N, C-alpha and C positions, 0 to 999 in steps of 0.2 A: 167128242172127245169135250169133257168138259176144260177151259182153259184156265190154269191156276191164278189166281188174282196175283200182281207183282209186288203185295204189299207183303207176302210171308216169308217166315224165315228160308236160310239158303237151304237148309236139309230139305226142307217141306218143296222146294224150288226143284230139289234134286232127283226127288218122288216121281215129280211133272215130268221131267226130264228123260227118267228110264223110263215112261209110258211114253214116250215119243214125241213130246210137248216139244217143239223147236220153239215158241214163242219164251218159254224159260229157260231154254239151255242160253239163248241170245242175250236176255238178262242178266244171266250168271255172266258170261263173258265179259258183258257193260258191267258190272259190278265188279269182276275182280281184273279189268284193266290196269289198273292203276297198282297192280300187288304184281301181275305181270310183267310190267315195267320196272320197278325196283326190284324185285331180282334181278333183271336183266343187266340193269344199270353198272354194278362194279363188275361186270365180266367183260372178258375180250375175246373174240371169235378169229383165231387165224383165218385168213383171208375171207372174211365175212365183214358183215358191219351190223350196226346198235338192231338194224332192223331183221337182220336174221337170225340174231337172239330173242327178239321177241316173237319172233314167228314160231319158233319152238316154244319159248313160255307157254305161247298158247295152245299149241300141240298139247301140251303138260297141263294147261287149263281145264281143256278139255278131254282130258283125258279122266282127270277126277271127276268132274262133272258126270261122266257117263260111267265111273265104275264105284263112284261114292255109294258107301252103305252105313246107313243112322246106326244099324247093330255094329259098329267098331266100337262106338264109345267114345268119338272126336267128334269135333265141331266140325264144321265143312271148310271154313278159312284152316283151319292147320290142316288138313288132308290136302290141299288144293296146293298151301305153300310148299310141302313135302313134293309132291307130285311136279310143279313147276321148278323145283331146286332141282331135281335128280334128272328131268331133262334137259335144262338148259347145260349141267354140269357133264352129261352124256356128251352133248354135243359140242362143249369147251374140249373136253379130254380126245373126244377123236380127231378134232382139228388140230391138237396138239401134237398126238401121236402119228401125226402125217399118215393117217390111213388112206383118205382120198388124195395123196398129194399126186402119186401120179397119174389120176385120171385128172385133175385138176390143171398139171401144169406139163404136160406130156403135150409133144409137138409130134407130128407124124411127117416124116420125110420122104414118103412115097406120094406122089401123087395121086389123090382120089380122081376116079373116073378119066384114067388118062386112055387115050385113043390111038397113041402110038403116032402123031404128029407134033408133040408138043405145043399141043390145045386143050386148053381145060376147058371139059364141059362145064355149063353153070343153069342153074335154074330160073324161072322169069323172074321167081322173087328176090335172085341176087340181080346188084344195080351192076352195069359194067363197070362204075367205080371201086366198088366192093373187091371184083375179078381183079382188078390192075391193083389193088392195094395188097391184095390175097399172095398175089405173083410176088409182088414185090417184098412180103414180107418173108414169104419160100424162100428167095434166093438171097438174104440179107442172113438166113438161116443158115442156108445151106453156106454161105460163105465164112460164118462164125465155126460150123463144121468143120471145114475144109485146113482152117488152123489147126486144128486138132487131129489131125489126121497125117497119117506117114506118107510119103510120095506115091508109094503103090497105092492105100486104101485111096488116096484121093483121084488115083486115074482109074479106079473101078468103078468110083462112086455113081459119075456120072451115065455110064453103059448101063448100071443095075437098076436103077433110078428110071431109064427109058425103058425098061419093062425086058431086058436080054436075060436070059439065064445066065446060071453061072458057068455053062460048056461054051456059050458063046462068048464070054466077056474072057475065057480063058484062052479061047482061038486068036482075039482081036487084040489081047495084049501078050501075047506068048508065053502064058506061064500056063501050070497046071490048075487042073479045074479044083482040085484038093486046095492050093494056097489062095484062090479066089475065095472058095466058099468060107476058108479061118478068118481072111480080111474082112468078109463079110460080114461075119459075128464079133469081129472088133467092133466093125463101126457099129453097129447096130447096139454095142458094149456103151459105147463113146456118147451115144446119142441118148442112151438112157438114163446118164448123168444130169 
């Protein structure tokens, strides 16, 4: 495949990129990196930083490079700016709408990989310090949660987290299974807030 000269116009380079020439695609990314930064500068991404916005803008630029058509009677720069701004605004609106908030800010109160002995299993990639810190953070979260629970809910939370069924908890606390199930549902609603 003949490599396009880097002295060609943006529109000609887009044609080369459409033919699979990654060199011209990289050249266009270098040429328009300033436009991505200029479009991202005045925006704020909740839960992110400026680098996240620049990354979103670069994805918009790549979309422009790969979908540009000279038949549209528009300069590449104009088309690229529209694609970049559109991608950035979509990212900002998604962050402002809280669309990903449950995923970004949720905390599980159930220990993963619980083996019934109050010992957490951990992979070799985790250091012992990380495990200890993780346990302390979980303990702090549980203490904060207990301040929001009723006396009955606080009573059934530890056996529930230790893996006991609702029936076993009901027998242990001397209440009906239905009241335990209802209390667990209230706890779940309180942890989702």
